[in-house]
C-alpha positions in Angstrom: -21.5 14.8 49.6 -25.0 16.6 48.7 -24.5 20.0 47.5 -27.1 22.4 48.1 -27.7 26.3 46.3 -29.0 28.6 48.3 -28.8 31.9 46.6 -25.0 33.1 46.3 -24.2 30.4 48.8 -23.2 27.0 48.3 -23.9 24.5 51.2 -22.0 20.8 51.3 -23.7 18.3 53.3 -20.7 16.0 54.8 -21.6 13.0 57.0 -18.9 10.1 58.2 -18.4 7.4 55.7 -15.6 4.8 55.7 -13.5 5.3 52.6 -13.0 2.0 50.6 -12.0 1.0 47.3 -15.8 1.4 46.2 -15.0 5.1 45.5 -11.7 4.6 43.9 -12.2 1.2 42.2 -8.2 1.3 42.7 -7.7 3.6 40.1 -7.3 6.8 42.3 -10.1 8.3 40.4 -12.4 9.1 43.3 -16.0 9.5 42.9 -19.3 7.9 43.0 -21.2 9.8 39.8 -22.1 7.8 36.7 -19.6 10.6 35.1 -16.4 9.3 36.9 -17.9 5.5 36.7 -17.8 6.1 32.8 -14.3 7.5 32.7 -13.1 4.2 35.0 -14.9 1.7 32.5 -13.2 3.5 29.5 -9.8 3.4 31.8 -10.2 -0.6 32.1 -11.1 -1.0 28.4 -8.1 0.8 27.1 -5.2 0.1 29.4 -3.9 -3.1 28.2 -4.7 -2.2 24.5 -1.2 -0.9 23.8 -2.9 2.2 21.6 -2.1 6.0 22.1 -4.6 7.8 24.4 -5.6 11.1 24.3 -7.4 12.6 27.4 -9.3 15.9 26.9 -11.0 17.8 29.7 -10.8 21.4 31.5 -7.7 22.6 33.1 -7.7 21.1 36.7 -10.2 18.2 35.9 -7.6 15.6 36.8 -6.1 14.8 33.3 -2.7 13.8 34.7 -4.8 11.4 37.4 -6.2 9.4 34.5 -3.2 9.2 32.8 -1.6 7.5 36.0 -4.7 5.5 36.3 -4.3 3.8 33.1 -0.2 3.1 33.9 -1.3 1.9 36.9 -3.7 -1.0 35.6 -1.7 -1.3 32.5 1.0 -4.2 31.9 3.4 -1.3 32.1 2.7 -0.7 35.4 5.9 -1.8 36.5 7.6 1.0 34.8 8.3 4.4 35.4 5.6 6.7 34.5 7.2 10.0 32.3 5.2 12.7 32.8 6.0 15.6 30.6 4.4 19.3 30.2 4.8 19.1 26.4 4.3 23.1 26.0 7.4 23.8 27.9 9.7 22.1 25.6 11.5 25.1 24.1 11.5 24.3 20.0 15.8 25.0 20.0 16.0 21.9 22.4 12.9 19.9 21.4 14.8 17.2 19.6 17.5 16.7 22.5 14.9 16.7 25.2 12.4 14.3 23.6 15.1 11.6 21.9 18.2 12.8 23.6 21.6 13.5 22.1 25.1 11.9 21.6 28.3 13.6 23.2 29.6 16.2 20.9 26.6 16.8 18.8 26.3 20.2 19.7 28.4 22.8 21.5 27.9 22.1 25.3 27.0 18.4 24.4 29.9 17.1 26.8 28.2 13.9 27.6 25.3 11.7 26.3 21.7 12.7 26.8 18.6 10.2 27.5 15.5 11.8 26.1 11.8 11.1 27.1 11.2 8.6 25.0 14.1 6.6 26.1 13.3 7.3 29.9 10.0 5.6 29.2 10.8 2.7 27.3 8.7 -0.3 27.7 6.8 2.1 30.1 4.3 5.4 29.6 5.0 8.8 28.4 2.7 11.1 29.4 2.6 14.2 27.3 0.7 17.1 29.0 -0.5 20.3 27.0 -0.2 18.8 23.6 -2.5 21.1 22.0 0.3 23.8 22.8 3.3 22.5 20.9 4.9 24.2 18.2 4.5 23.1 14.6 8.0 21.8 14.4 7.6 19.7 17.6 4.3 18.4 16.3 6.1 17.0 13.2 8.7 15.5 15.4 6.0 13.7 17.5 4.2 12.4 14.4 7.3 10.8 12.4 7.9 8.9 15.9 3.9 7.7 16.4 4.5 6.4 12.7 7.7 4.6 13.1 8.1 3.9 16.8 11.8 5.1 15.9 13.9 7.8 17.2 17.1 9.4 16.2 19.2 11.0 18.8 20.8 14.2 17.9 24.1 13.6 16.5 23.4 10.0 16.2 23.8 8.5 12.6 21.1 5.5 13.4 17.8 4.9 14.4 16.4 3.4 17.2 13.3 1.6 18.2 11.7 2.5 21.0 8.7 0.2 23.1 6.8 3.4 24.8 3.0 3.8 25.4 2.0 7.5 24.8 -0.8 9.2 26.5 -1.4 12.9 25.7 -3.6 15.6 27.3 -5.2 19.2 26.3 -7.8 21.7 27.6 -8.1 22.5 23.8 -10.5 21.9 21.2 -8.2 20.2 18.7 -10.4 19.9 15.7 -10.8 23.7 16.1 -7.2 24.0 16.3 -6.8 22.1 13.0 -9.5 24.3 11.4 -7.3 27.5 12.1 -4.2 25.8 11.4 -2.7 25.4 14.7 -2.6 21.5 14.8 -1.8 18.8 12.6 -4.4 16.4 11.9 -2.2 13.3 11.1 -1.1 13.8 14.8 -4.6 14.0 16.1 -5.5 10.8 14.6 -2.2 9.2 15.9 -2.7 10.5 19.3 -6.5 9.6 19.5 -6.3 5.8 19.1 -8.8 6.0 22.3 -10.2 9.4 23.5 -11.3 10.0 27.1 -13.2 13.0 28.1 -13.0 14.1 31.7 -16.1 15.9 32.8 -15.7 19.0 34.9 -16.3 18.8 39.0 -19.7 20.8 38.4 -21.0 18.1 36.2 -20.6 15.6 38.7 -21.3 17.1 42.1 -22.0 14.3 44.0 -18.2 13.8 43.6 -17.5 16.8 45.8 -17.9 15.5 49.3 -15.4 12.5 48.7 -12.5 15.1 47.7 -13.1 16.9 51.1 -12.3 13.5 52.9 
């Protein structure tokens, strides 16, 4: 697992090692570096706190794996983890996708539709790319996080939901707040606990394990 850089070449020294939970600690996060161990420790601390978690890190660093690990060791592990690319939700159908709709709510609504929050009832909802969602969707999410109530489109009543929210982004949200593209109250609600995931280049001793 030792990485040697020789001029423009990278040499990876491999040796046979019995794979065990020593490397993953039951969370599915492989690695022996201090950096990844710190992430595992953070997951253990927050797993049963039932507060929103914000996972930050570069693209490809494994943010969804962290969300899966939190869900796997939490008291909600028996439920289904619902994973959503939040940036891909269109503004015109955002309310329906997130909170559902009732039959007849709009043209084409021929049956009731259960949104992502209801799909994750009693379990965990993972919203990836949260830093790229439009402002109107940010407002919707903030309202739900404040009240833990949803109102399906076409429904006259609100409904309480029991959902653990985990969000992830590769953007600098503090900078996004400064330029007006992200709402500060939403960041405060999302970051009940924040886990920063280091890039692989910062934990080279883990590279060998990923080849096994």
